[in-house]
C-alpha positions in Angstrom: -5.9 1.0 -15.6 -2.9 1.5 -13.2 0.2 3.0 -15.1 2.1 0.6 -13.3 3.3 -3.0 -14.3 1.3 -5.9 -13.2 4.0 -8.3 -14.3 7.6 -7.9 -12.7 9.7 -6.9 -15.3 13.2 -9.0 -13.8 11.9 -11.2 -11.6 14.6 -14.3 -11.4 14.9 -15.7 -8.2 13.5 -19.2 -7.4 11.3 -18.6 -5.0 8.2 -15.9 -4.1 6.5 -14.6 -1.2 3.0 -13.4 -1.8 1.6 -11.3 1.0 -2.1 -10.5 2.1 -3.8 -8.8 4.6 -7.1 -10.7 6.0 -9.8 -9.3 8.7 -9.6 -12.3 11.1 -7.1 -15.0 11.9 -10.0 -17.2 11.3 -10.6 -16.0 7.7 -6.8 -16.0 7.4 -6.4 -19.8 8.4 -9.2 -20.7 5.8 -7.1 -19.0 3.5 -4.0 -21.1 4.1 -5.9 -24.1 4.5 -7.4 -23.9 1.1 -4.0 -22.6 -0.5 -2.1 -26.0 0.9 -5.1 -28.2 0.1 -4.5 -27.0 -3.4 -0.7 -27.0 -3.2 -0.2 -23.5 -4.3 2.3 -22.6 -1.2 4.7 -24.8 0.8 3.8 -23.2 3.8 2.3 -20.0 5.1 3.2 -17.7 8.2 0.5 -15.1 10.0 0.9 -12.0 12.5 -1.3 -9.9 13.5 -0.7 -6.3 12.2 -2.1 -2.8 12.8 -3.0 -1.1 9.6 -3.4 2.5 8.4 -4.6 3.4 5.2 -6.5 5.5 3.0 -10.4 4.2 2.0 -13.2 6.4 0.8 -11.2 9.6 1.0 -9.8 9.6 4.9 -7.4 7.6 7.1 -8.6 4.1 8.6 -7.5 2.1 11.2 -7.5 -1.8 11.6 -6.7 -4.6 13.2 -5.6 -7.2 10.3 -3.7 -10.8 9.8 -1.0 -10.6 7.8 0.0 -13.9 6.0 2.9 -14.7 4.1 2.8 -17.3 1.5 5.6 -19.2 0.4 5.7 -20.7 -2.8 7.6 -21.3 -6.1 7.8 -18.9 -9.4 4.8 -21.0 -11.5 2.4 -21.3 -8.8 2.5 -17.4 -8.3 -0.5 -16.9 -11.0 -2.9 -19.5 -9.2 -2.2 -18.3 -6.3 -2.9 -14.7 -7.5 -6.2 -16.3 -8.8 -7.1 -17.7 -5.8 -6.7 -14.8 -3.0 -8.5 -12.5 -5.5 -11.4 -15.0 -5.7 -11.7 -16.0 -1.9 -10.7 -12.8 0.0 -13.3 -11.1 1.7 -12.4 -7.1 0.9 -13.4 -5.5 -2.1 -9.8 -4.6 -2.9 -7.9 -7.3 -1.6 -4.1 -6.5 -0.9 -2.1 -9.2 -3.0 1.9 -8.6 -2.9 4.3 -10.5 -5.1 7.7 -10.6 -3.4 10.9 -12.3 -5.6 13.5 -13.8 -3.8 16.9 -14.0 -5.6 18.6 -15.9 -2.4 17.2 -19.2 -0.9 19.4 -21.8 1.1 19.9 -24.8 -0.9 17.9 -26.9 1.6 14.8 -24.9 2.1 15.0 -24.4 -1.9 14.7 -28.5 -1.8 11.9 -28.4 0.2 10.1 -26.2 -1.6 10.1 -28.1 -4.8 9.5 -31.4 -3.4 6.4 -29.9 -2.0 4.7 -28.1 -5.1 6.6 -29.8 -7.6 7.4 -33.4 -6.7 8.2 -34.1 -10.7 11.0 -31.4 -11.0 14.4 -32.2 -10.6 16.6 -30.9 -7.6 18.2 -28.1 -7.6 21.8 -28.1 -8.8 24.5 -28.1 -6.2 28.3 -27.8 -6.1 30.5 -25.5 -8.1 28.9 -24.9 -11.1 25.3 -24.5 -9.5 23.6 -21.4 -10.9 20.2 -20.3 -10.8 18.7 -20.5 -13.9 17.6 -17.3 -16.0 19.9 -15.0 -13.7 23.3 -14.6 -16.3 26.4 -13.6 -13.8 26.9 -9.8 -13.6 29.5 -8.1 -16.3 31.6 -7.4 -13.6 31.7 -10.7 -12.0 34.6 -12.4 -12.5 35.1 -16.3 -11.7 36.9 -16.9 -8.4 39.6 -18.7 -9.6 40.5 -15.1 -11.5 40.3 -12.5 -9.0 44.2 -12.1 -8.7 46.6 -11.4 -11.5 49.2 -14.5 -12.7 51.6 -15.4 -10.5 54.7 -14.5 -11.6 57.9 -16.2 -11.0 60.5 -14.0 -8.7 63.8 -14.0 -10.1 66.7 -15.4 -8.3 
């Protein structure tokens, strides 16, 4: 068993990226099509990469295709299972990246695509991410200066 935690301790962002490398473009496209069909992702990017890694006691080199899946937190577990079950590698690379800030319009697209029943993300002056408390040192923008003092005449 690994000494490293499996679950992120403080993942609080509204979006997740899941990365996985595949042996060929066709295999990567099939994985993307399967994830899209199951609505586990809103979209994915793929790019050709040259990988170097340790395997069976020696350094290997391989041309692979890296897929960046874009999803919401509640779909990550199912996406991990899907990638693990359909991946051709014996030990697939499946990595989650917490995204703490997302353009509001893109976040609305993610929510509408993957969870149409969810409420639209809050907008306006008082909009804050759920689960992301304000830092102790953060101050409200109106209170960044000291009190206004009247000058004596």
